[in-house]
C-alpha positions as CSV (number, residue, x, y, z in Angstrom):
1,M,-5.3,-11.1,4.3
2,N,-6.1,-7.6,4.6
3,P,-5.7,-5.5,7.8
4,Q,-9.6,-5.8,8.2
5,D,-9.9,-9.4,7.8
6,Q,-6.9,-9.8,10.5
7,W,-8.7,-7.7,12.8
8,L,-12.1,-9.7,12.5
9,H,-10.2,-13.0,12.7
10,Q,-8.4,-11.7,16.0
11,K,-11.8,-10.4,17.3
12,E,-13.4,-14.0,16.7
13,K,-10.3,-15.6,18.6
14,V,-10.7,-13.5,21.5
15,L,-14.5,-14.0,21.8
16,A,-13.8,-17.9,21.6
17,W,-11.6,-17.7,24.4
18,V,-13.9,-15.5,26.5
19,R,-16.7,-18.1,25.8
20,L,-14.3,-20.9,27.0
21,G,-13.7,-18.8,30.2
22,F,-17.3,-18.5,30.7
23,S,-17.8,-22.4,30.4
24,I,-15.0,-23.2,32.7
25,A,-16.2,-20.6,35.6
26,G,-19.8,-22.2,35.2
27,I,-18.2,-25.7,36.2
28,V,-16.1,-24.3,38.9
29,V,-19.4,-22.5,40.3
30,V,-21.0,-25.7,40.4
31,M,-18.2,-27.5,42.0
32,L,-17.8,-25.0,44.7
33,N,-21.6,-24.9,45.3
34,P,-23.2,-28.1,44.2
35,E,-26.1,-27.7,46.7
36,R,-27.1,-24.6,44.6
37,V,-27.9,-26.7,41.6
38,A,-31.5,-27.4,42.7
39,R,-33.7,-28.1,40.0
40,F,-32.4,-30.5,37.3
41,P,-28.8,-31.6,38.7
42,L,-28.2,-34.0,35.8
43,L,-29.3,-31.7,33.1
44,S,-27.3,-28.9,34.7
45,Q,-24.2,-31.0,34.9
46,A,-24.7,-32.1,31.0
47,S,-25.3,-28.5,29.9
48,L,-22.2,-27.2,31.6
49,V,-19.9,-29.8,30.2
50,T,-21.1,-29.7,26.6
51,F,-20.9,-26.0,26.8
52,F,-17.5,-26.4,27.7
53,L,-16.7,-28.8,24.9
54,Y,-18.6,-26.8,22.5
55,S,-16.4,-23.5,23.6
56,L,-13.3,-25.7,23.3
57,L,-14.4,-26.8,19.7
58,V,-14.9,-23.2,18.4
59,S,-11.8,-22.0,20.0
60,I,-9.9,-24.5,18.0
61,I,-11.8,-23.8,14.7
62,V,-11.1,-20.1,15.1
63,S,-7.2,-20.8,16.1
64,R,-6.7,-23.0,13.0
65,A,-8.3,-20.3,10.8
66,A,-6.1,-17.6,12.0
67,S,-3.1,-19.8,11.6
68,A,-4.5,-20.5,8.2
69,H,-4.0,-16.7,7.4
70,G,-7.6,-16.3,6.1
71,R,-7.9,-19.4,3.8
72,L,-10.6,-21.0,6.0
73,N,-13.9,-18.8,5.6
74,L,-15.4,-18.1,9.1
75,S,-18.6,-16.1,7.8
76,W,-20.8,-19.0,9.0
77,L,-19.5,-18.9,12.5
78,A,-20.8,-15.9,13.8
79,P,-24.8,-16.3,13.5
80,V,-24.3,-20.2,14.3
81,T,-22.5,-19.3,17.6
82,T,-24.9,-16.4,18.6
83,C,-27.8,-18.9,18.3
84,L,-26.0,-21.8,20.0
85,D,-24.9,-19.4,22.7
86,L,-28.6,-18.3,23.6
87,V,-29.7,-22.1,23.5
88,W,-27.0,-23.2,25.9
89,V,-27.4,-20.3,28.2
90,T,-31.1,-20.9,28.3
91,V,-30.7,-24.6,29.2
92,I,-28.0,-23.5,31.8
93,V,-30.3,-21.3,33.4
94,L,-33.4,-23.7,33.3
95,S,-31.6,-26.3,34.9
96,T,-30.1,-24.6,37.9
97,G,-33.2,-22.6,39.0
98,S,-33.4,-19.0,39.8
99,S,-31.1,-18.9,42.9
100,T,-28.1,-19.4,40.6
101,P,-25.9,-16.6,38.9
102,F,-26.2,-18.1,35.5
103,F,-28.5,-15.0,34.1
104,A,-25.3,-13.0,33.7
105,Y,-24.4,-15.6,31.0
106,Y,-26.6,-13.8,28.6
107,F,-24.2,-11.0,28.7
108,F,-22.0,-13.1,26.5
109,P,-24.3,-13.7,23.3
110,V,-25.4,-10.0,23.7
111,L,-21.7,-9.0,23.8
112,T,-21.0,-11.0,20.6
113,A,-23.7,-10.1,18.6
114,S,-23.2,-6.4,19.5
115,S,-19.5,-6.5,18.3
116,R,-20.4,-8.3,15.2
117,Y,-23.6,-6.6,13.9
118,G,-23.8,-3.3,16.0
119,I,-26.9,-2.0,17.9
120,R,-29.5,-3.6,16.0
121,G,-27.9,-7.2,16.3
122,G,-27.1,-6.7,20.1
123,V,-30.7,-5.4,21.1
124,L,-32.3,-8.1,18.9
125,T,-30.2,-10.6,20.5
126,A,-30.8,-9.1,24.1
127,L,-34.8,-9.4,23.4
128,V,-34.6,-13.0,22.2
129,G,-32.5,-13.7,25.5
130,L,-35.1,-11.8,27.8
131,C,-38.1,-13.7,26.2
132,L,-36.5,-17.0,26.7
133,Y,-35.4,-16.1,30.2
134,G,-39.1,-14.9,30.7
135,L,-40.6,-18.1,29.7
136,I,-38.6,-19.9,32.0
137,R,-39.1,-17.8,34.8
138,F,-42.6,-16.7,34.5
139,H,-44.0,-20.1,33.3
140,P,-46.6,-21.7,35.3
141,A,-44.7,-24.9,35.9
142,A,-41.9,-22.8,37.1
143,E,-41.1,-23.8,40.8
144,D,-40.3,-20.4,42.0
145,S,-41.6,-17.1,40.3
146,L,-39.2,-14.2,39.5
147,P,-40.3,-11.0,41.0
148,L,-41.3,-8.6,38.1
149,D,-38.9,-5.7,39.6
150,I,-35.9,-7.7,39.2
151,F,-36.9,-8.8,35.8
152,I,-37.2,-5.2,34.7
153,I,-33.9,-4.3,36.1
154,R,-32.2,-7.3,34.6
155,S,-33.9,-6.5,31.4
156,I,-32.6,-2.8,31.3
157,Y,-29.1,-4.0,32.2
158,L,-29.1,-6.4,29.3
159,L,-30.7,-3.9,26.7
160,F,-28.3,-0.9,28.0
161,L,-25.3,-3.4,27.6
162,A,-26.4,-4.3,24.1
163,Y,-26.8,-0.7,23.1
164,I,-23.3,0.4,24.3
165,F,-21.7,-2.4,23.0
166,G,-23.5,-2.0,19.7
167,L,-22.4,1.6,19.5
168,L,-19.0,0.9,20.5
169,S,-18.9,-1.6,17.7
170,E,-20.5,0.4,15.1
171,F,-17.8,3.4,15.7
172,E,-14.9,0.7,15.5
173,Q,-16.6,-0.5,12.1
174,T,-16.8,3.0,10.9
175,Q,-13.0,3.6,11.8
176,N,-11.8,0.5,10.3
177,R,-13.8,1.3,7.0
178,K,-11.9,4.7,7.1
179,L,-8.5,3.0,8.0
180,T,-9.1,0.6,5.3
181,A,-9.8,3.3,2.6
182,L,-6.6,5.2,3.7
183,Y,-4.7,2.0,3.5
184,K,-5.9,1.4,0.1
185,T,-5.2,4.8,-0.9
186,A,-1.7,4.8,0.4
187,A,-1.2,1.6,-1.3
188,D,-2.4,3.0,-4.6
189,A,-0.2,5.9,-4.1
190,A,2.7,4.0,-3.5
191,A,2.0,1.8,-6.6
192,K,1.8,4.9,-8.6
193,E,5.0,6.4,-7.3
194,E,6.9,2.9,-7.8
195,R,5.5,2.8,-11.4
196,G,6.8,6.3,-12.1
197,R,10.1,5.7,-10.7
198,I,10.6,2.5,-12.7
199,A,9.3,4.5,-15.8
200,R,12.1,7.2,-15.1
201,E,14.8,4.6,-14.4
202,L,13.9,2.8,-17.6
203,H,13.6,5.9,-19.6
204,D,16.8,7.8,-18.3
205,R,19.0,4.9,-18.6
206,L,18.0,1.8,-20.7
207,L,15.7,3.5,-23.4
208,Q,18.1,6.3,-23.9
209,T,20.8,3.8,-24.6
210,L,18.4,2.1,-27.0
211,A,17.6,5.3,-28.7
212,T,21.5,6.0,-28.9
213,L,22.1,2.5,-30.6
214,S,19.2,3.4,-32.9
215,L,20.7,6.6,-33.9
216,R,24.2,5.4,-34.3
217,L,22.8,2.3,-36.5
218,E,21.4,5.2,-38.9
219,A,24.6,6.9,-38.7
220,C,26.5,3.6,-39.8
221,A,24.3,2.8,-42.8
222,R,24.8,6.5,-43.9
223,N,28.5,6.2,-43.4
224,L,29.1,2.6,-45.2
225,S,30.8,4.2,-48.0
226,A,33.3,6.0,-45.6
227,G,35.4,2.7,-45.1
228,P,35.1,-0.7,-43.4
229,D,37.6,0.3,-40.7
230,E,35.5,3.4,-39.4
231,T,32.0,1.3,-39.6
232,A,33.6,-1.7,-37.7
233,R,34.9,0.5,-35.0
234,E,31.3,1.9,-34.7
235,L,29.8,-1.5,-34.8
236,R,32.4,-2.6,-31.9
237,S,31.3,0.5,-29.8
238,M,27.6,-0.4,-30.2
239,Q,28.1,-3.9,-29.4
240,E,29.9,-2.9,-26.0
241,M,26.8,-0.5,-25.5
242,T,24.3,-3.4,-25.9
243,T,26.4,-5.7,-23.8
244,H,26.7,-2.9,-20.9
245,S,22.8,-2.4,-21.3
246,I,22.0,-6.2,-20.9
247,A,24.0,-6.1,-17.7
248,E,22.2,-3.1,-16.4
249,I,18.9,-4.8,-17.2
250,R,19.7,-8.0,-15.2
251,D,21.2,-5.6,-12.3
252,F,17.9,-3.5,-12.3
253,L,15.7,-6.7,-12.3
254,S,17.6,-7.8,-9.4
255,G,17.4,-4.7,-7.4
256,K,20.9,-3.7,-7.7
257,E,21.9,0.1,-7.5
258,I,23.0,0.9,-11.3
259,C,25.7,3.5,-11.5
260,V,25.4,5.2,-14.8
261,L,27.8,8.2,-14.0
262,T,31.1,8.1,-12.2
263,P,31.4,10.7,-9.6
264,G,33.6,13.7,-11.1
265,T,33.1,12.6,-14.7
266,L,30.2,14.9,-15.3
267,I,31.9,17.3,-17.9
268,E,33.6,14.2,-19.7
269,S,30.2,12.2,-20.4
270,L,28.7,15.3,-21.6
271,K,31.3,15.7,-24.2
272,Q,31.0,12.2,-25.4
273,D,27.2,12.9,-25.7
274,L,27.9,15.9,-27.8
275,S,30.5,14.4,-29.8
276,F,28.1,12.0,-31.1
277,L,25.9,14.8,-32.3
278,R,28.9,16.1,-34.1
279,D,30.4,12.9,-35.4
280,G,27.2,10.7,-36.0
281,L,24.9,13.5,-36.9
282,G,26.8,16.3,-38.2
283,V,25.3,18.7,-35.8
284,H,27.7,21.6,-34.7
285,A,27.6,21.1,-30.9
286,I,29.4,22.9,-28.1
287,L,29.8,22.5,-24.5
288,D,30.3,25.8,-22.6
289,N,30.8,25.2,-18.8
290,E,32.3,27.3,-16.3
291,P,34.4,26.6,-14.2
292,E,36.3,24.2,-16.4
293,E,36.4,21.5,-13.6
294,L,33.3,21.3,-11.6
295,N,33.2,19.8,-8.0
296,L,29.8,18.9,-7.3
297,P,27.9,16.6,-4.9
298,P,27.4,13.0,-6.4
299,D,23.6,13.3,-6.3
300,A,23.5,16.7,-7.9
301,E,25.7,15.5,-10.6
302,R,24.2,12.5,-11.4
303,E,20.8,14.3,-11.6
304,L,22.1,17.0,-13.5
305,Y,23.6,14.6,-16.0
306,Y,20.2,12.8,-16.4
307,V,18.6,16.1,-17.2
308,I,21.1,17.5,-19.8
309,R,21.7,14.0,-21.5
310,E,17.7,14.0,-21.9
311,G,17.9,17.2,-23.5
312,V,20.8,16.2,-25.8
313,M,18.9,13.0,-26.9
314,N,15.8,15.1,-27.7
315,I,17.9,17.1,-30.1
316,A,19.4,13.8,-31.6
317,R,15.8,12.3,-32.0
318,H,13.5,15.2,-32.8
319,A,15.0,18.4,-33.4
320,H,16.6,18.1,-36.9
321,A,19.0,21.0,-35.8
322,S,22.2,22.1,-37.2
323,R,23.4,23.8,-34.0
324,A,23.2,22.7,-30.5
325,A,24.5,23.8,-27.3
326,V,24.8,23.0,-23.7
327,L,25.4,25.9,-21.3
328,L,26.7,25.1,-17.6
329,R,27.2,27.8,-14.9
330,V,28.2,27.1,-11.3
331,A,28.1,30.3,-9.1
332,D,26.4,31.6,-5.9
333,R,25.8,28.2,-4.8
334,Q,23.5,27.8,-7.7
335,I,23.8,25.5,-10.8
336,R,22.4,27.2,-14.1
337,A,22.0,25.1,-16.9
338,A,20.6,25.2,-20.6
339,V,20.3,22.9,-23.6
340,E,19.4,24.8,-26.8
341,D,19.3,24.0,-30.5
342,D,18.1,25.8,-33.9
343,G,15.8,22.8,-34.9
344,I,12.0,22.6,-35.8
345,G,10.9,23.2,-32.2
346,F,7.4,22.5,-31.0
347,D,4.3,24.0,-29.7
348,A,5.4,24.6,-26.1
349,E,1.6,25.4,-24.7
350,H,0.4,21.9,-26.4
351,R,3.3,19.9,-24.9
352,A,2.9,21.4,-21.3
353,S,-0.6,19.8,-21.1
354,N,0.4,16.9,-23.0
355,G,3.9,16.3,-21.8
356,T,6.1,13.6,-22.8
357,L,7.9,11.3,-20.3
358,G,11.2,13.0,-21.2
359,L,10.0,16.5,-20.3
360,R,8.2,15.3,-17.3
361,S,11.4,13.2,-16.2
362,M,13.6,16.2,-16.7
363,E,11.1,18.5,-14.7
364,E,10.7,16.1,-11.9
365,R,14.3,15.5,-11.4
366,V,15.0,19.4,-11.2
367,R,12.1,19.9,-9.0
368,K,13.5,17.1,-6.5
369,L,16.6,18.9,-6.3
370,G,14.6,22.1,-5.2
371,G,15.1,23.9,-8.6
372,S,13.0,25.4,-11.1
373,F,12.5,24.3,-14.9
374,D,11.7,26.2,-17.8
375,V,10.9,25.3,-21.5
376,Q,11.1,28.0,-24.5
377,A,9.9,26.7,-27.7
378,S,8.1,27.4,-30.9
379,V,7.5,25.8,-34.2
380,G,10.2,26.5,-36.6
381,K,12.3,28.6,-34.1
382,G,14.4,25.9,-32.1
383,T,14.1,25.0,-28.5
384,R,15.8,26.1,-25.1
385,L,15.4,24.0,-21.8
386,S,16.8,25.7,-18.9
387,F,17.1,25.2,-15.1
388,T,18.5,26.4,-11.9
389,I,19.3,24.0,-9.0
390,P,20.5,25.4,-5.8
391,L,23.6,23.6,-4.1
392,P,23.6,22.4,-0.8
393,A,25.4,24.5,1.9
């Protein structure tokens, strides 16, 4: 059940309890002043008792619908109860005579109609109620006629009440529509953000591992002639990677945090990634970092590794390069890094407007840390991905 439906059910529940309170109050008034019920005592008592039972039944129906969390449809209840309220109030007023205070009961169907249908519904219900009341009080067979000025004053009260409550109801409905639209927009934005997060997690972790496995299988196919021992070692390594990836997928689906990089092992992990470029693909790959040992915050270290590894894997998959380098400098509370190659490159302007998930993921991670990201590339002239990330004080 959405918030708007919850509010409607809650409002119907409140109206049902108010109706029940009106019915009990009517019985109490007659019990305290039995002599005021002068016209049709039996009809008066019957109408008040049945009004109480009807009010109790409506309260039970609304309460069950609320406990069923919207599975029960109450769209029929509003028009039916509005009509029944008018009929019952008219019978009560008819049976009790003009000396009783039951004209005030017309306020209730006007209130419910205004809250449900706005100004038009409230005013229409008030006019119907006034017509019924006028027929009772100005009918030739009426035992006592109502002064016209009192009828006019009561009519003004009732119409004014209908207008005010209808105006408030329409304002409330407008605000509810705005809140519902805002709620939907926020939900859509949250869903989009979550899809983006899952896409980044899958791309930066699992898809990168699968891409590495694919490249290593190609390397194994090329190096079969090098000897069974070397190929066997490579296959065992790939088997371990596959087993680890399956465990990561299970942890990811169960909501567990996946730790790809152990804190303090950034340089070692980058050396392993570059060794695959050298040994598996024959690329002359170097890591130039200063200082030799880096002491970075765990979050910055992890994001930095994701970004650099994505650049390295792009070289392995797309660049067809013979040389590659990862440059890493930490100074003046800033991390400056670059991943460059002498491969086939690409059209940077075209890629900016139709960016792949890999480049978008790299830039988003850098921006998340408050840094800047730059791509320098052209067809046939290699690629240089550079970025700067400020370190927290």
